[in-house]
C-alpha positions as CSV (number, residue, x, y, z in Angstrom):
1,M,-13.8,-75.2,-73.6
2,P,-16.2,-76.1,-70.8
3,H,-14.8,-78.1,-68.0
4,P,-16.6,-81.4,-67.4
5,T,-19.1,-81.3,-64.6
6,P,-21.7,-83.8,-63.5
7,E,-24.5,-81.6,-65.0
8,N,-23.0,-81.1,-68.4
9,S,-22.0,-84.8,-68.7
10,I,-25.6,-86.0,-68.5
11,P,-27.1,-86.7,-71.9
12,E,-29.5,-84.0,-73.0
13,K,-32.5,-86.4,-73.3
14,D,-31.9,-87.7,-69.7
15,L,-31.5,-84.1,-68.4
16,L,-34.8,-83.1,-70.0
17,E,-36.6,-86.1,-68.6
18,S,-35.3,-85.5,-65.1
19,A,-36.2,-81.8,-65.4
20,S,-39.9,-82.6,-65.8
21,Y,-39.8,-84.2,-62.3
22,M,-38.1,-81.2,-60.5
23,D,-40.0,-78.7,-58.4
24,I,-39.2,-75.0,-58.4
25,D,-36.8,-75.3,-55.4
26,Q,-34.8,-78.0,-57.3
27,W,-34.7,-75.8,-60.4
28,L,-33.4,-72.9,-58.4
29,E,-30.8,-75.0,-56.7
30,R,-29.6,-76.4,-60.0
31,L,-29.4,-72.8,-61.4
32,R,-27.4,-71.7,-58.3
33,R,-24.9,-74.5,-58.7
34,S,-24.5,-73.8,-62.4
35,D,-24.1,-70.1,-61.8
36,R,-21.4,-70.8,-59.1
37,A,-19.6,-73.3,-61.4
38,L,-19.5,-70.7,-64.2
39,Y,-18.3,-68.0,-61.8
40,N,-15.5,-70.3,-60.5
41,S,-14.5,-71.2,-64.0
42,M,-14.3,-67.6,-65.1
43,A,-12.3,-66.6,-61.9
44,L,-9.8,-69.4,-62.6
45,E,-9.4,-68.2,-66.2
46,V,-8.9,-64.6,-65.2
47,W,-6.4,-65.7,-62.6
48,S,-4.4,-67.8,-65.1
49,I,-4.3,-65.0,-67.7
50,A,-3.2,-62.5,-65.0
51,R,-0.6,-64.9,-63.7
52,T,0.8,-65.5,-67.2
53,M,0.8,-61.8,-68.0
54,D,2.5,-61.0,-64.7
55,S,5.3,-63.5,-65.6
56,L,5.7,-61.8,-69.0
57,I,5.3,-58.2,-67.8
58,P,6.3,-57.8,-64.2
59,G,3.8,-55.6,-62.3
60,F,1.0,-56.4,-64.7
61,W,-1.4,-57.7,-62.0
62,N,-0.8,-54.6,-59.8
63,R,-1.5,-52.2,-62.6
64,F,-4.6,-54.3,-63.6
65,M,-6.0,-54.1,-60.1
66,E,-5.3,-50.4,-59.9
67,N,-7.1,-49.8,-63.2
68,R,-10.0,-52.0,-62.0
69,Q,-10.3,-50.0,-58.8
70,T,-10.4,-46.7,-60.8
71,A,-13.0,-48.1,-63.2
72,L,-15.2,-49.3,-60.3
73,K,-15.0,-45.9,-58.6
74,Q,-16.0,-44.2,-61.9
75,F,-18.9,-46.7,-62.3
76,V,-20.2,-46.0,-58.8
77,I,-20.1,-42.2,-59.4
78,Q,-21.9,-42.6,-62.8
79,R,-24.6,-44.8,-61.2
80,K,-25.1,-42.2,-58.4
81,K,-25.5,-39.5,-61.0
82,E,-28.1,-41.5,-62.9
83,E,-30.0,-42.3,-59.7
84,N,-30.1,-38.6,-58.7
85,R,-31.6,-37.7,-62.1
86,E,-34.5,-40.1,-61.7
């Protein structure tokens, strides 16, 4: 469920009318703010899930972060292999 923000509480008709008066810099700034809000919301959700899981299964967060680090290393190695083939 999306969290209420000033941008998604504006009626769609008003949002579209105000959009016609924005220049490219305003569009980009609105996009950046929306992107940041989405990122923050996702980070909060991940944190709350991890916190809940850690209370149910002690050490969950530590194992999750170790697996994430391993997956990231594998991803970087794979990308380097792909770049070397090109």
